[in-house]
C-alpha positions as CSV (number, residue, x, y, z in Angstrom):
1,M,-25.4,-9.6,-2.2
2,V,-27.9,-11.0,-4.7
3,G,-28.4,-9.6,-8.2
4,Q,-31.7,-9.3,-10.1
5,T,-31.5,-12.9,-11.3
6,G,-31.4,-14.1,-7.7
7,K,-27.8,-15.4,-8.0
8,P,-25.0,-14.1,-5.9
9,L,-23.1,-11.2,-7.5
10,R,-19.5,-11.9,-8.6
11,P,-16.8,-9.3,-8.5
12,G,-17.0,-7.1,-11.6
13,R,-19.0,-4.3,-13.0
14,E,-22.3,-5.7,-11.8
15,F,-20.9,-6.1,-8.3
16,W,-19.5,-2.5,-8.2
17,S,-22.7,-1.0,-9.5
18,A,-24.8,-2.9,-6.9
19,L,-22.4,-1.7,-4.2
20,Q,-21.9,1.9,-5.0
21,I,-21.3,2.6,-1.3
22,K,-18.6,0.0,-1.1
23,K,-16.9,1.4,-4.2
24,N,-16.9,4.9,-2.7
25,Y,-15.7,3.5,0.6
26,M,-12.7,1.8,-1.1
27,Q,-11.8,5.0,-2.9
28,K,-11.9,6.9,0.4
29,F,-10.1,4.1,2.3
30,I,-7.2,4.1,-0.1
31,L,-6.9,7.9,-0.1
32,L,-7.1,8.1,3.7
33,A,-4.6,5.2,4.1
34,A,-2.2,6.9,1.6
35,A,-2.4,10.2,3.4
36,A,-1.8,8.6,6.8
37,L,1.1,6.5,5.5
38,G,2.7,9.5,3.8
39,A,2.5,11.5,7.0
40,L,3.9,8.6,9.0
41,A,6.7,8.3,6.5
42,V,7.7,11.9,7.1
43,M,7.4,11.6,10.9
44,I,9.3,8.3,11.1
45,G,12.0,9.6,8.7
46,A,12.4,12.7,10.8
47,F,12.5,10.7,14.0
48,G,15.1,8.4,12.6
49,A,17.2,11.2,11.3
50,H,17.3,13.0,14.6
51,A,16.4,10.9,17.7
52,L,17.5,7.5,16.4
53,K,20.4,8.4,14.2
54,S,23.2,7.6,16.6
55,M,21.6,4.3,17.6
56,L,20.9,3.3,14.0
57,E,24.5,4.2,13.0
58,S,26.0,2.2,15.9
59,E,24.0,-0.8,14.9
60,G,24.7,-0.4,11.2
61,R,21.0,-0.1,10.4
62,L,20.7,3.5,9.2
63,D,20.6,2.5,5.5
64,T,18.0,-0.1,6.2
65,F,15.8,2.3,8.1
66,E,16.1,4.9,5.3
67,T,15.1,2.2,2.7
68,A,12.0,1.4,4.8
69,V,11.0,5.1,4.9
70,K,11.7,5.7,1.2
71,Y,9.6,2.7,0.1
72,Q,6.8,3.6,2.4
73,F,6.7,7.1,1.0
74,Y,6.9,6.0,-2.7
75,H,4.1,3.6,-2.2
76,A,2.0,6.0,-0.2
77,L,2.2,8.4,-3.2
78,A,1.3,5.5,-5.5
79,M,-1.7,4.7,-3.4
80,L,-2.7,8.4,-3.5
81,M,-2.6,8.2,-7.3
82,I,-4.7,4.9,-7.3
83,G,-7.3,6.5,-5.0
84,V,-7.7,9.4,-7.4
85,L,-7.9,7.1,-10.4
86,L,-10.7,5.1,-8.6
87,Y,-12.9,8.2,-8.8
88,H,-12.6,8.1,-12.6
89,I,-12.0,4.5,-13.5
90,H,-14.2,1.8,-11.9
91,D,-12.0,-1.3,-12.1
92,R,-11.6,-3.6,-9.2
93,L,-8.0,-4.2,-10.2
94,L,-7.2,-0.6,-9.1
95,A,-8.7,-1.3,-5.7
96,Y,-6.7,-4.5,-5.5
97,A,-3.6,-2.6,-6.5
98,G,-4.0,-0.1,-3.7
99,L,-4.7,-2.8,-1.1
100,S,-1.7,-4.8,-2.3
101,M,0.5,-1.8,-1.9
102,L,-0.9,-1.1,1.5
103,A,-0.1,-4.7,2.6
104,G,3.3,-4.4,1.0
105,I,4.1,-1.3,3.0
106,V,3.0,-3.0,6.2
107,F,5.1,-6.1,5.5
108,F,8.1,-4.5,3.8
109,S,8.6,-1.3,5.7
110,G,7.1,-2.6,8.9
111,S,9.4,-5.6,9.1
112,L,12.4,-3.3,8.4
113,Y,11.4,-0.9,11.2
114,I,11.1,-3.7,13.6
115,L,14.4,-5.2,12.5
116,C,16.1,-1.8,12.9
117,L,14.6,-0.9,16.3
118,S,14.5,-4.3,18.0
119,G,17.3,-6.3,16.4
120,I,14.9,-9.2,15.8
121,R,16.7,-10.6,12.8
122,W,14.0,-13.1,11.6
123,M,11.9,-10.1,10.7
124,G,14.1,-9.7,7.7
125,A,12.6,-12.9,6.3
126,I,9.2,-11.2,6.1
127,T,10.5,-8.2,4.1
128,P,10.6,-10.0,0.6
129,F,6.9,-10.8,0.9
130,G,6.2,-7.2,1.4
131,G,8.3,-6.4,-1.7
132,M,6.4,-9.0,-3.7
133,L,3.1,-7.4,-2.6
134,M,4.4,-4.0,-3.7
135,I,5.4,-5.4,-7.1
136,L,2.0,-7.1,-7.4
137,G,0.4,-3.7,-6.8
138,W,2.3,-2.2,-9.6
139,I,1.4,-5.1,-11.9
140,L,-2.3,-4.8,-11.1
141,L,-2.1,-1.0,-11.8
142,F,-0.5,-1.8,-15.1
143,V,-3.2,-4.3,-16.1
144,A,-6.0,-2.0,-15.0
145,M,-4.6,0.8,-17.1
146,Y,-4.0,-1.5,-20.1
147,R,-7.6,-2.6,-20.1
148,Q,-8.9,0.9,-20.2
149,S,-9.9,2.5,-23.5
150,F,-9.1,6.2,-23.4
C-alpha cells in the first residue's frame, strides 16, 4: 500500500492507520484463534485423559501429552489477553506476539501430540523451536507493554 507521499508504507503507526481493516482483522484473528485453541486444549486433554490414557501410560507418554495440553492452554489464554489488548493498544509488536505464540503452539504442542500418538521420535526435535517461538511471544509482549505510556 502506498502512503500520501507516494512511497510504500512501512510497518508502524502510519501503516496501521492506513490499514484499519487489517488491524481489526488481526485483533479478531488472534481472539478467534485463542478461543479455538483453548477449546481444542480442553477437548484434547479430555480425550487424552479418558480414551487415550491406557495407551499413553503403556508408551510412557502421558506426562508428555499433559505438557502439550498445558502449554497449549496457557498460551491460548495469553493470546486471548493479547487480542483484548490490541483493541486498546495499537502496537504491531502485540500482533507479532500473538502470532508468535500461535506458531509456538503449533510447533510445540503439535509436535508433542504427534510424538505421543504416532511414536515418530524425530518430531521431538521440532518441539524446542515451538518453545522458542512461545518465549519470543512473551518477550514481544513485554517490549510492547514497556513502550507504552500509561
